[in-house]
N, CA, C and O atoms as CSV, one atom per row, in Angstrom:
chain,resi,resn,atom,element,x,y,z
A,1,MET,N,N,-13.746,7.743,-19.804
A,1,MET,CA,C,-12.508,8.362,-19.320
A,1,MET,C,C,-11.375,7.325,-19.402
A,1,MET,O,O,-11.530,6.204,-18.917
A,2,PRO,N,N,-10.253,7.685,-20.005
A,2,PRO,CA,C,-9.114,6.747,-20.085
A,2,PRO,C,C,-8.605,6.360,-18.705
A,2,PRO,O,O,-8.787,7.088,-17.729
A,3,ASP,N,N,-7.962,5.195,-18.643
A,3,ASP,CA,C,-7.500,4.674,-17.353
A,3,ASP,C,C,-6.520,5.622,-16.671
A,3,ASP,O,O,-6.535,5.746,-15.447
A,4,GLY,N,N,-5.664,6.294,-17.449
A,4,GLY,CA,C,-4.664,7.185,-16.863
A,4,GLY,C,C,-5.243,8.484,-16.338
A,4,GLY,O,O,-4.619,9.129,-15.495
A,5,ALA,N,N,-6.416,8.891,-16.806
A,5,ALA,CA,C,-7.009,10.166,-16.400
A,5,ALA,C,C,-8.044,9.929,-15.306
A,5,ALA,O,O,-9.227,9.738,-15.589
A,6,LYS,N,N,-7.596,9.943,-14.074
A,6,LYS,CA,C,-8.496,9.725,-12.943
A,6,LYS,C,C,-8.657,11.024,-12.166
A,6,LYS,O,O,-7.755,11.861,-12.136
A,7,THR,N,N,-9.803,11.176,-11.549
A,7,THR,CA,C,-9.992,12.342,-10.697
A,7,THR,C,C,-9.165,12.148,-9.434
A,7,THR,O,O,-8.813,11.019,-9.090
A,8,PRO,N,N,-8.855,13.232,-8.744
A,8,PRO,CA,C,-8.090,13.082,-7.489
A,8,PRO,C,C,-8.775,12.150,-6.487
A,8,PRO,O,O,-8.100,11.393,-5.790
A,9,ALA,N,N,-10.092,12.198,-6.410
A,9,ALA,CA,C,-10.811,11.324,-5.473
A,9,ALA,C,C,-10.652,9.857,-5.862
A,9,ALA,O,O,-10.457,8.999,-5.001
A,10,GLU,N,N,-10.736,9.573,-7.157
A,10,GLU,CA,C,-10.553,8.190,-7.617
A,10,GLU,C,C,-9.137,7.706,-7.339
A,10,GLU,O,O,-8.933,6.560,-6.939
A,11,GLU,N,N,-8.167,8.576,-7.551
A,11,GLU,CA,C,-6.772,8.208,-7.291
A,11,GLU,C,C,-6.559,7.929,-5.803
A,11,GLU,O,O,-5.866,6.978,-5.440
A,12,LEU,N,N,-7.154,8.755,-4.946
A,12,LEU,CA,C,-7.032,8.524,-3.502
A,12,LEU,C,C,-7.685,7.208,-3.098
A,12,LEU,O,O,-7.140,6.476,-2.273
A,13,ARG,N,N,-8.841,6.901,-3.667
A,13,ARG,CA,C,-9.505,5.625,-3.357
A,13,ARG,C,C,-8.644,4.447,-3.791
A,13,ARG,O,O,-8.528,3.449,-3.079
A,14,ARG,N,N,-8.033,4.578,-4.986
A,14,ARG,CA,C,-7.175,3.501,-5.488
A,14,ARG,C,C,-5.967,3.310,-4.576
A,14,ARG,O,O,-5.608,2.182,-4.239
A,15,ARG,N,N,-5.343,4.417,-4.180
A,15,ARG,CA,C,-4.170,4.324,-3.295
A,15,ARG,C,C,-4.551,3.768,-1.930
A,15,ARG,O,O,-3.815,2.973,-1.347
A,16,ARG,N,N,-5.710,4.194,-1.424
A,16,ARG,CA,C,-6.154,3.706,-0.119
A,16,ARG,C,C,-6.402,2.199,-0.162
A,16,ARG,O,O,-6.041,1.483,0.772
A,17,ALA,N,N,-7.010,1.721,-1.236
A,17,ALA,CA,C,-7.259,0.287,-1.387
A,17,ALA,C,C,-5.942,-0.481,-1.466
A,17,ALA,O,O,-5.809,-1.554,-0.878
A,18,ALA,N,N,-4.963,0.074,-2.198
A,18,ALA,CA,C,-3.663,-0.591,-2.316
A,18,ALA,C,C,-2.959,-0.631,-0.962
A,18,ALA,O,O,-2.369,-1.648,-0.596
A,19,LEU,N,N,-3.019,0.472,-0.220
A,19,LEU,CA,C,-2.401,0.496,1.111
A,19,LEU,C,C,-3.094,-0.482,2.051
A,19,LEU,O,O,-2.434,-1.164,2.835
A,20,SER,N,N,-4.402,-0.552,1.976
A,20,SER,CA,C,-5.151,-1.469,2.828
A,20,SER,C,C,-4.753,-2.915,2.546
A,20,SER,O,O,-4.572,-3.707,3.472
A,21,ARG,N,N,-4.615,-3.258,1.258
A,21,ARG,CA,C,-4.176,-4.617,0.902
A,21,ARG,C,C,-2.770,-4.884,1.422
A,21,ARG,O,O,-2.492,-5.964,1.943
A,22,ALA,N,N,-1.878,-3.893,1.280
A,22,ALA,CA,C,-0.500,-4.074,1.741
A,22,ALA,C,C,-0.456,-4.262,3.255
A,22,ALA,O,O,0.292,-5.101,3.756
A,23,ILE,N,N,-1.248,-3.491,3.977
A,23,ILE,CA,C,-1.293,-3.620,5.439
A,23,ILE,C,C,-1.810,-5.000,5.823
A,23,ILE,O,O,-1.253,-5.647,6.709
A,24,ASP,N,N,-2.871,-5.452,5.163
A,24,ASP,CA,C,-3.422,-6.780,5.450
A,24,ASP,C,C,-2.387,-7.874,5.196
A,24,ASP,O,O,-2.282,-8.828,5.967
A,25,GLU,N,N,-1.622,-7.730,4.106
A,25,GLU,CA,C,-0.589,-8.723,3.805
A,25,GLU,C,C,0.493,-8.726,4.878
A,25,GLU,O,O,0.933,-9.789,5.315
A,26,HIS,N,N,0.922,-7.539,5.304
A,26,HIS,CA,C,1.956,-7.462,6.342
A,26,HIS,C,C,1.453,-8.032,7.665
A,26,HIS,O,O,2.193,-8.726,8.362
A,27,LEU,N,N,0.208,-7.745,8.013
A,27,LEU,CA,C,-0.352,-8.294,9.251
A,27,LEU,C,C,-0.426,-9.815,9.189
A,27,LEU,O,O,-0.187,-10.491,10.190
A,28,ALA,N,N,-0.754,-10.351,8.029
A,28,ALA,CA,C,-0.804,-11.803,7.879
A,28,ALA,C,C,0.587,-12.409,8.066
A,28,ALA,O,O,0.732,-13.458,8.694
A,29,VAL,N,N,1.606,-11.745,7.518
A,29,VAL,CA,C,2.983,-12.229,7.688
A,29,VAL,C,C,3.371,-12.176,9.161
A,29,VAL,O,O,3.948,-13.130,9.683
A,30,LEU,N,N,3.061,-11.072,9.836
A,30,LEU,CA,C,3.386,-10.958,11.264
A,30,LEU,C,C,2.677,-12.038,12.070
A,30,LEU,O,O,3.260,-12.614,12.989
A,31,GLU,N,N,1.431,-12.311,11.730
A,31,GLU,CA,C,0.666,-13.335,12.445
A,31,GLU,C,C,1.297,-14.709,12.248
A,31,GLU,O,O,1.359,-15.503,13.187
A,32,ARG,N,N,1.765,-14.994,11.031
A,32,ARG,CA,C,2.434,-16.279,10.784
A,32,ARG,C,C,3.734,-16.369,11.571
A,32,ARG,O,O,4.043,-17.416,12.139
A,33,HIS,N,N,4.499,-15.281,11.610
A,33,HIS,CA,C,5.779,-15.300,12.321
A,33,HIS,C,C,5.586,-15.339,13.834
A,33,HIS,O,O,6.470,-15.789,14.563
A,34,ARG,N,N,4.445,-14.873,14.301
A,34,ARG,CA,C,4.172,-14.853,15.740
A,34,ARG,C,C,4.244,-16.259,16.327
A,34,ARG,O,O,4.713,-16.428,17.453
A,35,GLY,N,N,3.796,-17.254,15.600
A,35,GLY,CA,C,3.826,-18.630,16.067
A,35,GLY,C,C,5.218,-19.225,16.070
A,35,GLY,O,O,5.428,-20.282,16.666
A,36,THR,N,N,6.186,-18.573,15.416
A,36,THR,CA,C,7.539,-19.121,15.347
A,36,THR,C,C,8.458,-18.527,16.398
A,36,THR,O,O,9.646,-18.847,16.423
A,37,SER,N,N,7.928,-17.653,17.282
A,37,SER,CA,C,8.783,-17.061,18.313
A,37,SER,C,C,9.148,-18.121,19.348
A,37,SER,O,O,8.419,-19.100,19.509
A,38,PRO,N,N,10.258,-17.941,20.048
A,38,PRO,CA,C,10.678,-18.928,21.055
A,38,PRO,C,C,9.603,-19.124,22.122
A,38,PRO,O,O,8.962,-18.154,22.526
A,39,PRO,N,N,9.394,-20.342,22.581
A,39,PRO,CA,C,8.349,-20.617,23.577
A,39,PRO,C,C,8.529,-19.829,24.869
A,39,PRO,O,O,7.539,-19.475,25.510
A,40,SER,N,N,9.764,-19.549,25.264
A,40,SER,CA,C,9.992,-18.849,26.528
A,40,SER,C,C,9.350,-17.466,26.523
A,40,SER,O,O,8.787,-17.048,27.535
A,41,THR,N,N,9.424,-16.748,25.404
A,41,THR,CA,C,8.833,-15.409,25.372
A,41,THR,C,C,7.317,-15.479,25.437
A,41,THR,O,O,6.694,-14.600,26.032
A,42,GLU,N,N,6.716,-16.477,24.856
A,42,GLU,CA,C,5.264,-16.610,24.896
A,42,GLU,C,C,4.790,-17.011,26.293
A,42,GLU,O,O,3.770,-16.508,26.763
A,43,SER,N,N,5.511,-17.903,26.959
A,43,SER,CA,C,5.055,-18.379,28.265
A,43,SER,C,C,5.400,-17.399,29.384
A,43,SER,O,O,4.700,-17.358,30.396
A,44,ASP,N,N,6.459,-16.615,29.225
A,44,ASP,CA,C,6.827,-15.656,30.270
A,44,ASP,C,C,5.832,-14.504,30.368
A,44,ASP,O,O,5.570,-13.994,31.457
A,45,ARG,N,N,5.295,-14.107,29.257
A,45,ARG,CA,C,4.449,-12.925,29.245
A,45,ARG,C,C,3.186,-13.065,30.093
A,45,ARG,O,O,2.976,-12.229,30.972
A,46,PRO,N,N,2.335,-14.064,29.885
A,46,PRO,CA,C,1.089,-14.112,30.655
A,46,PRO,C,C,1.289,-14.442,32.130
A,46,PRO,O,O,0.506,-13.991,32.967
A,47,ALA,N,N,2.297,-15.201,32.460
A,47,ALA,CA,C,2.473,-15.648,33.845
A,47,ALA,C,C,3.669,-14.979,34.506
A,47,ALA,O,O,4.476,-15.645,35.155
A,48,SER,N,N,3.786,-13.662,34.343
A,48,SER,CA,C,4.916,-12.982,34.975
A,48,SER,C,C,4.670,-12.873,36.477
A,48,SER,O,O,3.543,-12.604,36.894
A,49,PRO,N,N,5.697,-13.075,37.294
A,49,PRO,CA,C,5.526,-13.044,38.759
A,49,PRO,C,C,4.994,-11.709,39.267
A,49,PRO,O,O,4.229,-11.680,40.231
A,50,GLU,N,N,5.388,-10.601,38.634
A,50,GLU,CA,C,4.931,-9.291,39.103
A,50,GLU,C,C,3.418,-9.161,39.017
A,50,GLU,O,O,2.789,-8.630,39.933
A,51,SER,N,N,2.833,-9.635,37.939
A,51,SER,CA,C,1.391,-9.469,37.763
A,51,SER,C,C,0.607,-10.385,38.705
A,51,SER,O,O,-0.514,-10.047,39.086
A,52,GLU,N,N,1.164,-11.525,39.087
A,52,GLU,CA,C,0.446,-12.442,39.972
A,52,GLU,C,C,0.479,-11.972,41.427
A,52,GLU,O,O,-0.470,-12.220,42.171
A,53,GLU,N,N,1.544,-11.304,41.840
A,53,GLU,CA,C,1.666,-10.903,43.238
A,53,GLU,C,C,0.915,-9.625,43.563
A,53,GLU,O,O,0.592,-9.392,44.728
A,54,THR,N,N,0.626,-8.789,42.577
A,54,THR,CA,C,-0.020,-7.505,42.879
A,54,THR,C,C,-1.512,-7.626,42.981
A,54,THR,O,O,-2.197,-6.634,43.229
């Protein structure tokens, strides 16, 4: 079967694999940027006064 003539199931598998790779790449970028956020936002979140007093 020529490369251009794919069954609908094969096309869906190909698109799903491409989307999965794109999602993984975006998550990796977000994870890298997560470490570059200002320290105040990272330290304020776990030790918020409201959560400690309740």
